[in-house]
C-alpha positions as CSV (number, residue, x, y, z in Angstrom):
1,X,0.0,0.0,0.0
2,X,1.1,3.6,-0.3
3,X,1.4,4.5,3.3
4,X,-1.3,6.5,4.9
5,X,-1.6,10.1,3.7
6,X,-3.8,13.1,3.9
7,X,-5.8,14.1,0.8
8,X,-4.9,17.7,1.6
9,X,-1.8,19.3,0.1
10,X,0.7,21.2,2.3
11,X,-0.5,24.6,3.4
12,X,1.5,27.5,2.0
13,X,4.8,27.9,3.8
14,X,5.8,31.0,5.7
15,X,8.7,33.1,4.4
16,X,11.9,31.5,5.3
17,X,15.0,33.6,5.8
18,X,18.1,33.2,3.6
19,X,21.3,32.0,5.0
20,X,22.9,34.4,7.5
21,X,25.5,36.8,6.1
22,X,28.3,35.2,8.2
23,X,27.5,31.8,6.6
24,X,27.6,33.3,3.2
25,X,31.0,35.0,3.9
26,X,32.4,31.7,5.2
27,X,31.2,29.9,2.1
28,X,32.7,32.6,-0.2
29,X,36.0,32.4,1.6
30,X,36.0,28.6,1.2
31,X,35.3,28.9,-2.5
32,X,32.0,27.0,-2.1
33,X,29.8,29.9,-3.2
34,X,30.2,32.3,-6.1
35,X,29.5,36.0,-5.6
36,X,25.9,36.7,-6.5
37,X,26.7,38.5,-9.8
38,X,29.0,35.6,-11.0
39,X,26.4,33.0,-9.9
40,X,23.8,34.7,-12.1
41,X,26.2,34.9,-15.0
42,X,26.6,31.2,-15.1
43,X,24.5,29.5,-17.7
44,X,21.7,27.4,-16.2
45,X,21.6,23.8,-17.4
46,X,18.8,23.2,-19.8
47,X,15.6,21.8,-18.4
48,X,15.8,18.8,-20.7
49,X,19.3,18.0,-19.6
50,X,18.1,18.1,-15.9
51,X,15.3,15.7,-16.8
52,X,17.7,13.4,-18.6
53,X,19.9,13.2,-15.5
54,X,16.8,12.6,-13.3
55,X,15.8,9.7,-15.5
56,X,19.3,8.3,-15.8
57,X,19.7,8.4,-12.0
58,X,16.3,6.7,-11.5
59,X,17.4,3.9,-13.8
60,X,20.7,3.5,-12.0
61,X,19.1,3.6,-8.5
62,X,16.5,0.9,-9.4
63,X,19.2,-1.1,-11.2
64,X,21.3,-1.1,-8.0
65,X,18.2,-2.1,-6.0
66,X,17.5,-4.9,-8.4
67,X,21.1,-6.2,-8.2
68,X,20.8,-6.2,-4.4
69,X,17.5,-7.9,-4.5
70,X,18.9,-10.7,-6.6
71,X,21.7,-11.1,-4.0
72,X,18.9,-11.3,-1.4
73,X,17.2,-14.0,-3.5
74,X,20.4,-16.0,-3.6
75,X,20.8,-15.7,0.1
76,X,17.1,-16.8,0.6
77,X,17.7,-19.9,-1.6
78,X,20.7,-20.9,0.6
79,X,18.6,-20.4,3.7
80,X,15.7,-22.6,2.6
81,X,18.1,-25.3,1.2
82,X,20.2,-25.5,4.4
83,X,18.6,-23.6,7.3
84,X,21.0,-22.6,10.0
85,X,21.8,-19.6,12.2
86,X,24.5,-18.6,9.6
87,X,22.3,-18.8,6.5
88,X,19.4,-17.0,8.3
89,X,21.8,-14.2,9.3
90,X,23.2,-14.0,5.8
91,X,19.7,-13.6,4.4
92,X,19.0,-10.9,6.9
93,X,22.2,-9.0,6.0
94,X,21.3,-9.3,2.4
95,X,17.9,-7.8,3.1
96,X,19.5,-4.9,4.9
97,X,22.0,-4.3,2.1
98,X,19.2,-4.3,-0.5
99,X,17.3,-1.6,1.4
100,X,20.2,0.9,0.9
101,X,19.7,1.6,-2.8
102,X,15.9,1.0,-2.7
103,X,15.3,3.6,-0.1
104,X,17.3,6.2,-2.1
105,X,14.7,5.8,-4.9
106,X,11.7,6.9,-2.9
107,X,11.6,10.6,-3.9
108,X,10.8,9.2,-7.4
109,X,7.6,7.8,-6.1
110,X,5.9,11.2,-5.6
111,X,5.3,13.2,-8.8
112,X,5.6,10.1,-10.9
113,X,2.3,8.2,-11.2
114,X,4.0,5.2,-12.8
115,X,6.1,4.8,-9.6
116,X,3.3,5.7,-7.1
117,X,0.9,3.1,-8.6
118,X,3.7,0.5,-8.4
119,X,5.1,1.3,-5.0
120,X,2.4,-0.5,-3.0
121,X,3.5,-3.8,-4.4
122,X,7.0,-3.5,-3.0
123,X,7.1,-1.3,0.1
124,X,3.6,-1.5,1.7
125,X,3.6,-1.0,5.4
126,X,2.6,-1.3,8.2
127,X,1.3,-4.9,7.9
128,X,-0.9,-7.2,10.0
129,X,1.6,-10.0,10.2
130,X,-1.0,-12.5,11.3
131,X,-2.2,-12.6,7.7
132,X,1.1,-14.3,6.8
133,X,2.3,-16.5,9.6
134,X,2.0,-17.4,13.3
135,X,2.0,-14.6,15.8
136,X,2.2,-14.2,19.6
137,X,-1.5,-14.2,20.5
138,X,-1.0,-12.8,23.9
139,X,0.3,-9.5,22.5
140,X,-1.1,-9.5,19.0
141,X,-4.7,-10.6,19.8
142,X,-6.9,-12.9,17.8
143,X,-9.2,-10.5,16.0
144,X,-9.4,-6.9,14.6
145,X,-12.7,-5.2,13.8
146,X,-11.1,-3.5,10.7
147,X,-9.5,-6.6,9.3
148,X,-11.3,-10.0,9.1
149,X,-8.1,-11.6,7.9
150,X,-6.1,-10.3,10.9
151,X,-5.0,-13.9,11.8
152,X,-5.7,-15.7,8.6
153,X,-2.2,-17.3,8.6
154,X,-1.7,-18.1,5.0
155,X,1.3,-20.4,5.8
156,X,-0.7,-22.6,8.1
157,X,-3.8,-22.7,5.9
158,X,-5.0,-24.5,2.8
159,X,-8.1,-22.4,2.3
160,X,-9.1,-18.9,3.4
161,X,-12.6,-17.5,3.5
162,X,-13.1,-13.8,2.8
163,X,-16.4,-12.0,2.2
164,X,-18.2,-15.3,1.7
165,X,-15.6,-16.5,-0.9
166,X,-13.2,-19.4,-0.4
167,X,-9.7,-18.8,-1.6
168,X,-7.5,-21.8,-2.3
169,X,-4.0,-21.2,-0.9
170,X,-2.9,-24.8,-0.9
171,X,-0.1,-23.9,-3.3
172,X,1.7,-20.6,-2.6
173,X,2.1,-18.9,-6.0
174,X,2.6,-15.3,-7.1
175,X,-1.0,-15.2,-8.3
176,X,-2.3,-16.3,-4.8
177,X,-0.2,-13.8,-2.9
178,X,-1.0,-11.0,-5.4
179,X,-4.7,-11.7,-4.9
180,X,-4.4,-11.6,-1.1
181,X,-2.4,-8.4,-1.1
182,X,-4.6,-5.6,0.4
183,X,-7.6,-7.9,-0.1
184,X,-10.9,-6.3,0.8
185,X,-9.3,-2.8,0.5
186,X,-7.6,-3.3,3.9
187,X,-4.2,-1.7,3.5
188,X,-2.7,-3.7,6.4
189,X,-3.3,-6.9,4.5
190,X,0.3,-6.7,3.2
191,X,1.1,-10.1,1.6
192,X,4.1,-9.2,-0.6
193,X,7.1,-6.8,-0.7
194,X,10.0,-5.8,1.4
195,X,8.2,-5.9,4.7
196,X,6.6,-9.3,4.1
197,X,10.1,-10.6,3.5
198,X,11.4,-8.8,6.5
199,X,8.8,-10.5,8.7
200,X,9.6,-13.9,7.3
201,X,13.3,-13.4,8.2
202,X,13.0,-11.7,11.6
203,X,9.5,-12.5,12.9
204,X,7.7,-10.2,15.2
205,X,9.5,-7.7,17.4
206,X,7.9,-8.4,20.7
207,X,10.1,-6.0,22.7
208,X,7.9,-2.9,22.4
209,X,10.2,0.1,23.1
210,X,12.7,-2.1,24.9
211,X,15.9,-3.5,23.3
212,X,15.9,-6.1,20.6
213,X,14.5,-6.9,17.2
214,X,12.6,-9.9,15.9
215,X,14.0,-13.2,16.9
216,X,12.6,-15.8,14.5
217,X,14.8,-18.9,14.8
218,X,16.3,-20.6,11.8
219,X,14.5,-23.8,13.0
220,X,11.3,-22.3,11.6
221,X,12.7,-23.4,8.2
222,X,14.0,-26.8,9.4
223,X,12.1,-29.8,8.2
224,X,12.0,-32.5,10.9
225,X,11.8,-32.9,14.6
226,X,13.8,-29.8,15.3
227,X,11.3,-27.6,13.5
228,X,9.7,-24.7,15.4
229,X,6.6,-22.8,14.1
230,X,5.3,-25.7,12.0
231,X,4.8,-25.7,8.2
232,X,8.5,-25.2,7.3
233,X,8.0,-26.2,3.6
234,X,5.2,-23.7,3.2
235,X,7.1,-21.0,5.0
236,X,10.1,-21.6,2.7
237,X,7.8,-21.5,-0.4
238,X,6.3,-18.2,0.8
239,X,9.7,-16.6,1.4
240,X,11.0,-17.9,-1.9
241,X,8.0,-16.8,-3.9
242,X,7.7,-13.3,-2.3
243,X,11.4,-12.6,-2.9
244,X,11.1,-13.6,-6.5
245,X,8.1,-11.3,-6.9
246,X,10.2,-8.4,-5.5
247,X,12.9,-9.1,-8.0
248,X,10.3,-9.2,-10.8
249,X,8.8,-5.9,-9.7
250,X,12.2,-4.2,-9.6
251,X,13.0,-5.6,-13.1
252,X,9.9,-3.9,-14.3
253,X,10.8,-0.6,-12.7
254,X,14.3,-0.6,-14.2
255,X,12.6,-1.1,-17.6
256,X,10.2,1.7,-16.9
257,X,13.1,4.1,-16.5
258,X,15.0,3.0,-19.6
259,X,15.2,5.7,-22.3
260,X,11.9,4.5,-23.9
261,X,10.3,3.3,-20.7
262,X,6.9,4.5,-19.5
263,X,8.2,6.4,-16.4
264,X,10.9,8.1,-18.4
265,X,8.4,9.2,-21.1
266,X,5.9,10.4,-18.5
267,X,8.5,12.8,-17.0
268,X,8.7,14.8,-20.3
269,X,5.2,14.2,-21.6
270,X,3.7,17.4,-20.2
271,X,6.7,19.6,-21.0
272,X,9.9,20.4,-19.2
273,X,8.3,22.7,-16.6
274,X,6.0,19.9,-15.5
275,X,9.1,17.6,-15.3
276,X,10.9,20.1,-13.0
277,X,7.7,20.3,-11.0
278,X,7.7,16.5,-10.6
279,X,11.2,16.6,-9.2
280,X,10.3,19.2,-6.6
281,X,7.1,17.4,-5.8
282,X,9.0,14.2,-5.1
283,X,11.5,16.0,-2.9
284,X,8.8,18.0,-1.0
285,X,6.4,15.1,-0.6
286,X,9.0,12.7,0.7
287,X,10.5,15.4,3.0
288,X,7.1,16.5,4.4
289,X,4.1,14.2,4.4
290,X,5.9,10.8,4.0
291,X,9.1,10.9,6.0
292,X,8.6,13.7,8.5
293,X,4.9,12.9,8.9
294,X,3.8,9.3,8.4
295,X,7.1,7.6,9.1
296,X,8.4,9.8,12.0
297,X,6.0,12.2,13.6
298,X,3.1,9.7,13.8
299,X,5.2,7.2,15.7
300,X,6.6,10.0,17.9
301,X,3.1,11.3,18.8
302,X,1.9,7.8,19.7
303,X,5.2,6.6,21.1
304,X,4.3,3.4,19.2
305,X,7.0,1.0,17.8
306,X,4.4,-0.4,15.5
307,X,4.8,2.8,13.5
308,X,8.5,2.1,12.9
309,X,9.1,1.7,9.2
310,X,11.4,-1.4,9.4
311,X,9.9,-2.6,12.6
312,X,10.9,-6.3,12.5
313,X,14.6,-5.8,11.8
314,X,15.2,-2.5,13.7
315,X,16.7,-1.1,10.5
316,X,14.6,2.0,10.4
317,X,17.5,4.4,11.1
318,X,19.2,3.2,7.9
319,X,16.1,3.4,5.8
320,X,15.4,6.9,6.9
321,X,19.0,8.0,6.3
322,X,18.9,6.6,2.8
323,X,15.7,8.5,2.0
324,X,17.8,11.6,2.8
325,X,20.8,10.5,0.8
326,X,18.5,9.9,-2.2
327,X,17.0,13.4,-1.9
328,X,20.4,14.9,-1.9
329,X,21.4,12.8,-4.9
330,X,18.4,14.0,-7.0
331,X,18.8,17.7,-6.1
332,X,22.6,17.8,-6.5
333,X,22.7,15.4,-9.5
334,X,25.2,13.1,-7.9
335,X,24.4,9.5,-7.1
336,X,27.1,7.2,-5.7
337,X,26.3,3.7,-7.0
338,X,26.8,0.5,-5.1
339,X,29.8,-0.4,-7.2
340,X,31.6,2.8,-6.0
341,X,31.2,4.8,-9.2
342,X,29.4,8.1,-9.2
343,X,26.8,9.2,-11.7
344,X,26.8,13.0,-12.2
345,X,24.8,15.3,-14.5
346,X,23.0,18.6,-14.8
347,X,20.5,18.9,-11.9
348,X,18.1,21.2,-10.1
349,X,21.0,22.8,-8.1
350,X,22.5,24.3,-11.2
351,X,19.2,25.6,-12.5
352,X,18.2,27.1,-9.1
353,X,21.7,28.6,-8.6
354,X,21.4,30.4,-11.9
355,X,18.0,31.8,-11.3
356,X,17.8,32.0,-7.5
357,X,21.3,31.7,-6.1
358,X,20.3,32.5,-2.5
359,X,17.7,29.8,-2.5
360,X,20.1,27.3,-4.0
361,X,22.6,28.1,-1.1
362,X,19.7,27.7,1.3
363,X,18.7,24.4,-0.1
364,X,22.2,22.9,-0.1
365,X,22.6,24.2,3.5
366,X,19.2,22.5,4.5
367,X,20.3,19.3,2.8
368,X,23.5,19.3,4.8
369,X,21.6,19.9,8.0
370,X,19.1,17.2,7.3
371,X,21.9,14.7,6.5
372,X,23.7,15.6,9.8
373,X,20.5,15.1,11.8
374,X,19.9,11.6,10.3
375,X,23.5,10.6,10.7
376,X,23.1,11.5,14.4
377,X,20.0,9.2,14.6
378,X,22.0,6.4,13.0
379,X,24.9,6.9,15.4
380,X,22.6,6.7,18.4
381,X,20.9,3.6,16.9
382,X,24.2,1.9,16.4
383,X,25.8,2.8,19.7
384,X,23.1,3.5,22.3
385,X,19.6,2.3,21.4
386,X,17.4,1.3,18.5
387,X,15.0,3.6,16.7
388,X,12.0,2.0,18.4
389,X,13.5,2.7,21.8
390,X,14.0,6.4,20.8
391,X,10.2,6.5,20.2
392,X,9.5,5.5,23.8
393,X,7.4,7.7,26.0
394,X,9.7,9.4,28.5
395,X,12.8,9.0,26.5
396,X,13.6,12.7,26.3
397,X,17.0,12.3,24.5
398,X,15.7,9.8,22.0
399,X,12.5,11.8,21.3
400,X,14.5,15.0,20.9
401,X,16.8,13.4,18.3
402,X,13.9,12.2,16.2
403,X,12.2,15.6,16.5
404,X,15.4,17.2,15.3
405,X,15.3,15.1,12.2
406,X,11.7,16.0,11.7
407,X,12.5,19.7,12.1
408,X,15.3,19.5,9.6
409,X,12.9,18.0,7.1
410,X,10.3,20.7,7.7
411,X,12.9,23.4,7.2
412,X,14.0,21.7,4.0
413,X,10.4,21.5,2.8
414,X,9.9,25.2,3.3
415,X,12.9,25.9,1.1
416,X,11.6,23.5,-1.6
417,X,8.3,25.4,-1.5
418,X,10.2,28.7,-1.9
419,X,12.1,27.3,-4.9
420,X,9.0,26.1,-6.6
421,X,7.4,29.5,-6.0
422,X,10.4,31.4,-7.3
423,X,10.5,29.2,-10.4
424,X,6.7,29.5,-10.8
425,X,6.3,25.7,-10.9
426,X,3.0,24.2,-9.8
427,X,3.6,21.6,-7.0
428,X,1.4,20.0,-4.4
429,X,3.1,18.0,-1.6
430,X,1.8,15.1,0.3
431,X,0.3,16.0,3.7
432,X,0.1,14.1,7.0
433,X,-2.4,14.5,9.8
434,X,0.4,14.0,12.3
435,X,1.8,17.4,11.1
436,X,-1.2,19.2,9.7
437,X,-3.8,18.1,12.3
438,X,-2.3,16.2,15.2
439,X,-5.6,16.2,17.1
440,X,-7.0,13.9,14.4
441,X,-4.4,11.2,15.1
442,X,-6.0,8.3,16.8
443,X,-4.3,7.0,19.9
444,X,-4.6,3.3,20.9
């Protein structure tokens, strides 16, 4: 599913001050900023060149995500062929590695309908894990008024009844899982994608806001008397199938960003100004409604680890950081690929610098501040406590660090709005009740 969102676009931003004079003087002295007259004299990159870089970067990012997903697929094959603590850990690490390039793609989702319509099949969250496999009934419960398939347990079932219809799940196939994904219009019925795989590798995180991630044992995949969890062959079939489906989806998205692909054509179909607006829409929507709002502020308001993005693996700090890295790459026109090479090309920064040099400086300063805030979250997650612990009620230091990340994203969004206004580009950013109307956020 596309994660929950408001139907209302962002309200107009207040005026945001340019960088202080002392900052500008320091940048000038360091050679990082041209005097305003010289900056304006520089020729702006053409709009079509910027859109070409944008498309090339998308294709490269999705290609890197595809290569990493194929490595995950190979690790999953080794796990199901010879389950052990070592092969399970290797599959988990492959999942974490594959998230790095994928999360950098997410600003392409907004402003690009081809990507937005596809995204729910790969990154839907949060999910009611009882649809897929066994859960701890004492903490999870056995029913949910909003989801009749809350504990359907596909892995343990041969048939599932929904809305008076019997669905045959005796053989786990891509068609079966695709039909069950978000069945009944319930967004939490997530049967496929990154987070279904994550759950099958880690299991539930039953630690709340205490230390520890999911602890699924490798013996869940062992056939024989040492098995835990039951149904090891079906669990292996589910994991193998859903991973292959992820690879196929990424193959399709790489093709969509090829020079003649549907997503690439759509970027220029409405003209170059609409293409530039799509870039800023992606940056602003991911910054504001999606990352600052649905993925961060909502969990912080509720102090709820269930609102953590990578909630089974405790990998959320890395996923959020790579969203930020991806936004920087798109604005600056520099993407560091997983093979160590760097793709560079004309980008928004050059266009904005030529037309609105103070705003380009402001944007690059905001991007730096946001990166620093999320690097601080990652450092704490790797040395002190996990992201879900930072969410905990009464954790003043952890809460403050997450709020600092949110604040950096909000400042960045205001600058993006100012850039769009200065360039006279029509944009509409995703909203979030957690930011726009906190009183409407339901508490458990």
